[in-house]
C-alpha positions in Angstrom: -21.9 -32.0 -87.9 -21.1 -29.0 -89.6 -21.7 -25.5 -88.1 -21.5 -21.6 -89.7 -18.1 -21.2 -86.2 -16.2 -24.6 -87.5 -16.0 -26.7 -89.6 -14.7 -30.7 -90.0 -10.9 -30.2 -89.3 -11.9 -27.2 -86.3 -13.7 -31.3 -85.4 -10.6 -33.5 -87.0 -8.8 -31.3 -84.3 -11.0 -31.8 -81.3 -11.0 -35.4 -82.3 -6.7 -35.5 -82.3 -6.1 -34.0 -79.1 -9.0 -36.6 -77.3 -6.3 -39.8 -79.0 -3.7 -37.4 -77.6 -3.9 -34.0 -75.9 0.0 -33.5 -75.7 0.4 -35.0 -79.1 3.3 -32.0 -80.9 1.2 -30.1 -83.4 3.5 -31.5 -86.3 2.6 -34.8 -85.9 -1.6 -33.5 -85.6 -0.9 -31.8 -89.5 1.0 -34.5 -90.4 -1.6 -36.6 -89.8 -4.7 -34.6 -90.9 -2.5 -33.1 -94.4 -3.0 -29.2 -93.0 0.7 -27.4 -92.2 1.9 -26.3 -88.5 0.8 -23.4 -89.1 -3.0 -24.4 -89.3 -3.0 -26.3 -87.3 -2.3 -24.3 -84.4 -4.2 -20.4 -85.8 -7.0 -23.7 -85.6 -5.6 -24.4 -81.8 -5.5 -21.2 -81.1 -9.3 -20.4 -82.0 -10.9 -22.8 -81.0 -9.5 -21.9 -77.8 -10.8 -18.3 -77.7 -12.9 -18.7 -79.1 -15.4 -22.7 -77.9 -13.2 -22.3 -74.5 -10.9 -25.4 -75.5 -8.7 -26.5 -72.5 -6.4 -29.6 -72.8 -5.8 -30.7 -69.2 -4.7 -33.2 -67.2 -6.6 -35.2 -64.9 -6.0 -37.4 -62.1 -8.2 -40.9 -62.1 -10.1 -41.2 -59.5 -11.3 -44.9 -60.5 -7.0 -46.5 -60.5 -6.8 -44.4 -57.7 -8.7 -46.1 -55.8 -10.7 -43.0 -54.7 -13.6 -43.3 -54.3 -15.9 -40.7 -57.0 -19.2 -39.4 -55.8 -22.4 -37.9 -58.2 -24.4 -35.1 -55.6 -27.2 -33.8 -56.2 -28.8 -30.5 -54.5 -32.0 -29.4 -54.1 -31.1 -25.5 -53.3 -33.6 -22.6 -52.8 -34.3 -20.0 -56.0 -32.8 -17.1 -55.1 -29.6 -19.6 -53.3 -28.3 -22.0 -56.5 -26.0 -20.0 -58.7 -24.0 -19.1 -55.6 -24.2 -22.3 -54.1 -22.5 -23.7 -57.5 -20.3 -21.0 -58.2 -18.9 -21.4 -54.8 -18.8 -25.6 -55.3 -16.9 -24.7 -58.9 -14.7 -23.0 -56.6 -13.3 -25.9 -55.0 -10.1 -28.4 -55.8 -12.1 -31.1 -55.3 -14.7 -30.9 -57.4 -15.9 -31.1 -61.0 -18.9 -31.0 -63.4 -20.8 -28.3 -61.5 -23.7 -28.1 -63.4 -27.4 -26.1 -63.0 -30.6 -27.8 -63.6 -34.2 -28.2 -63.6 -35.3 -25.2 -63.9 -32.0 -23.2 -62.1 -32.5 -25.2 -59.0 -30.9 -28.1 -58.8 -27.2 -27.9 -58.8 -25.8 -31.2 -59.7 -21.6 -31.5 -58.9 -18.8 -34.9 -59.0 -16.6 -34.6 -56.3 -12.6 -35.6 -56.9 -11.7 -36.3 -53.7 -8.3 -36.4 -52.5 -8.9 -38.1 -49.2 -11.8 -39.2 -47.4 -11.4 -35.9 -45.6 -12.0 -34.0 -48.7 -15.2 -35.7 -48.8 -16.2 -35.2 -45.2 -15.1 -31.9 -44.8 -17.4 -30.7 -48.5 -20.9 -33.1 -47.3 -21.0 -32.4 -43.4 -18.9 -29.5 -43.0 -19.7 -26.6 -46.0 -22.9 -28.4 -47.6 -24.9 -28.9 -44.7 -24.5 -25.4 -43.2 -26.0 -23.5 -46.2 -28.6 -22.4 -45.3 -29.8 -22.5 -49.1 -29.4 -25.3 -49.3 -32.8 -28.1 -49.5 -31.5 -31.8 -50.3 -28.3 -33.6 -50.7 -28.6 -37.4 -52.3 -25.3 -38.0 -52.8 -24.7 -40.7 -55.4 -21.7 -43.5 -55.1 -19.9 -44.2 -59.0 -19.6 -48.0 -58.9 -18.8 -48.1 -63.0 -18.0 -46.7 -65.8 -20.0 -47.2 -69.4 -18.5 -44.3 -70.7 -16.7 -41.7 -70.1 -13.9 -40.6 -68.2 -10.4 -41.0 -70.4 -12.8 -42.2 -73.1 -13.9 -38.7 -75.0 -17.2 -37.9 -76.7 -16.6 -36.2 -80.2 -14.9 -40.1 -81.3 -18.1 -41.0 -81.7 -18.5 -39.2 -84.7 -16.1 -40.7 -86.4 -14.5 -37.1 -88.4 -11.3 -39.1 -87.9 -10.3 -42.4 -89.6 -9.3 -45.6 -87.8 -6.6 -45.3 -89.1 -5.9 -41.3 -88.8 -6.6 -42.9 -84.7 -4.0 -45.4 -85.0 -1.7 -42.4 -86.4 -2.1 -40.6 -82.6 -1.9 -42.5 -80.1 0.3 -42.1 -78.4 4.1 -44.9 -78.3 5.5 -45.7 -75.7 3.8 -47.6 -73.0 -0.2 -48.0 -73.2 -2.4 -46.1 -71.5 -3.8 -48.1 -68.4 -7.6 -48.0 -70.0 -10.2 -47.7 -66.5 -9.3 -49.9 -63.1 -6.5 -52.9 -62.5 -5.6 -55.4 -60.4 -4.1 -52.3 -57.9 -4.7 -48.6 -56.7 -1.5 -46.1 -58.3 -0.8 -43.6 -57.0 1.0 -40.5 -57.2 4.2 -39.4 -54.9 4.1 -35.7 -53.3 7.3 -35.2 -55.4 5.1 -35.0 -58.9 2.3 -32.4 -57.1 4.0 -30.2 -59.0 4.4 -31.5 -61.9 0.3 -32.5 -61.8 -0.4 -29.3 -61.2 1.0 -27.7 -64.0 -0.4 -29.8 -66.5 -3.6 -29.9 -64.5 -3.0 -26.6 -65.0 -2.0 -27.3 -68.9 -2.2 -31.0 -70.3 0.4 -29.4 -73.4 2.4 -28.1 -71.1 6.1 -27.8 -72.7 9.3 -30.6 -70.6 11.3 -27.1 -71.4 8.1 -25.6 -69.6 8.4 -27.7 -66.5 12.2 -28.2 -65.5 11.1 -24.2 -65.4 8.8 -24.5 -63.1 9.6 -28.2 -60.6 12.8 -27.8 -60.4 13.8 -31.4 -62.1 15.4 -32.3 -65.1 14.5 -32.4 -68.6 15.3 -35.9 -69.1 14.0 -36.3 -65.1 10.2 -35.1 -66.1 9.6 -36.6 -69.4 10.4 -39.5 -67.2 7.4 -38.9 -64.9 5.0 -37.7 -67.2 4.9 -40.9 -69.4 5.2 -42.7 -65.9 2.3 -40.8 -64.9 0.5 -41.4 -68.4 1.8 -45.5 -69.0 0.2 -46.2 -64.8 -3.2 -44.8 -65.8 -2.8 -42.1 -62.7 -2.6 -39.0 -65.4 -4.6 -38.9 -67.9 -5.1 -35.9 -71.0 -8.5 -34.8 -71.5 -10.0 -31.6 -73.6 -13.1 -29.6 -72.5 -15.1 -27.7 -74.9 -17.9 -26.3 -75.6 -19.9 -28.8 -77.5 -23.0 -25.4 -78.8 -20.1 -24.5 -80.7 -20.4 -27.6 -82.7 -24.6 -27.3 -83.4 -24.8 -29.4 -80.1 -26.3 -26.3 -77.5 -28.5 -29.0 -75.0 -27.6 -31.4 -72.7 -28.9 -32.7 -70.2 -28.0 -35.1 -67.5 -30.1 -38.3 -67.1 -30.9 -40.3 -64.0 -31.8 -43.7 -65.2 -34.0 -46.4 -63.4 -32.8 -50.5 -64.5 -34.1 -53.7 -63.9 -30.8 -54.8 -62.2 -30.1 -58.0 -64.0 -30.1 -55.7 -66.9 -28.2 -52.5 -66.1 -25.1 -53.9 -67.7 -26.7 -54.3 -70.6 -28.1 -51.0 -70.9 -25.1 -49.6 -69.7 -23.0 -51.1 -72.6 -26.0 -50.7 -75.3 -26.5 -46.1 -74.0 -22.6 -46.0 -74.4 -22.4 -46.9 -77.9 -25.4 -43.9 -78.8 -23.4 -41.2 -80.3 -25.9 -38.5 -77.6 -24.0 -40.0 -75.1 -20.9 -38.5 -72.9 -20.9 -39.8 -70.5 -23.1 -43.4 -68.8 -21.9 -44.9 -64.8 -23.3 -47.3 -62.8 -24.8 -45.3 -59.3 -26.2 -46.3 -56.1 -29.5 -44.2 -55.0 -33.3 -45.0 -56.5 -31.8 -44.2 -60.1 -29.2 -46.5 -60.8 -27.8 -45.2 -64.4 -26.8 -41.8 -64.3 -25.7 -40.7 -68.2 -25.0 -37.4 -69.7 -26.6 -36.6 -73.2 -25.7 -33.9 -76.0 -28.2 -33.4 -78.8 -28.1 -30.9 -81.4 -31.5 -29.1 -79.7 -34.6 -31.0 -78.3 -35.8 -32.7 -80.9 -33.6 -35.1 -80.7 -33.5 -35.1 -77.5 -36.7 -36.6 -77.5 -36.6 -38.8 -80.4 -33.1 -40.5 -77.8 -35.0 -40.5 -75.0 -38.8 -42.2 -76.9 -37.2 -44.2 -80.1 -33.4 -45.1 -78.6 -33.1 -44.8 -74.6 -37.1 -46.4 -73.6 -37.5 -49.6 -75.6 -33.8 -50.5 -74.3 -35.2 -53.4 -71.6 -35.2 -53.2 -69.2 -35.6 -49.2 -68.4 -38.3 -48.8 -66.1 -37.9 -45.4 -65.3 -35.8 -41.9 -67.2 -35.4 -39.2 -64.9 -34.1 -35.6 -66.7 -33.4 -32.9 -66.0 -31.8 -29.9 -68.6 -27.8 -28.5 -67.8 -28.6 -24.7 -67.6 -25.6 -23.5 -67.3 -22.0 -24.7 -66.7 -20.0 -23.5 -64.1 -17.2 -26.2 -64.5 -16.8 -28.8 -66.4 -13.4 -31.2 -65.3 -10.7 -28.4 -63.2 -11.4 -25.3 -64.0 -14.9 -22.8 -63.4 -16.3 -21.6 -66.7 -16.4 -17.6 -67.4 -20.1 -17.0 -67.5 -20.9 -15.4 -71.0 
């Protein structure tokens, strides 16, 4: 996993941030065996050149909210404008242009049922250049969300990962027996972490008007409950992985769980979920090039027992990842 622009230390730093996005540079530096200044310099470079962002993300499943992936078939002259408009909405993520520039895929992050109704039945149905909408409800995560992709390639050893894991109450890994919630008074705190997952406690104190000790307690409580987690986003092409595609996989119902779990273990898979619709498995695959994508589809995914049909759609342009629209390059 090397590239001309970035080296193994950069990959280790990315992995460290996946493990704990709020870890102090001093702790990361100690684990990596370099100076604090080196970590800070590499972090700034990753932000400037590879689009690295560390952000706070609401866990919709943990909050008891439905998530939907929308596939929007558009006229060729309307897809980019529709994707850009969706990217500006606070209730969307993963807005991508696929299929020769005529399809937009978009994840909805509704804060309440009204958000979803407003998007689907209000804004989108009145869009003239929209030909067709297909909505897939996410039923189960096999991989993705709070689980990062770069760790599959193991830049860090198990011992290094253990040394970086946050101390204190464990962060909930997924849906628990009952949904959790975010109190209205915590919204300014969540908004600040959404803008910058590494924002300092003194800055959070200034932004929220709370004491620093209260801010520390609330951040720990939100992360510990699983209502919020810290995630990273960056351009994988800078690390030698220039090809990404959406997969819509039709699997025999009795094999759905087995195939989903198998895909979750594949290093090429950045996200995999069971969904409603004619294709019952949705995934994002990241490879070095189209030849490696072909090898994955034909040699690793296709032969799995129960896989009946695979539809692949290359990601042509990423308008938005987790939280904020991406600058066009």
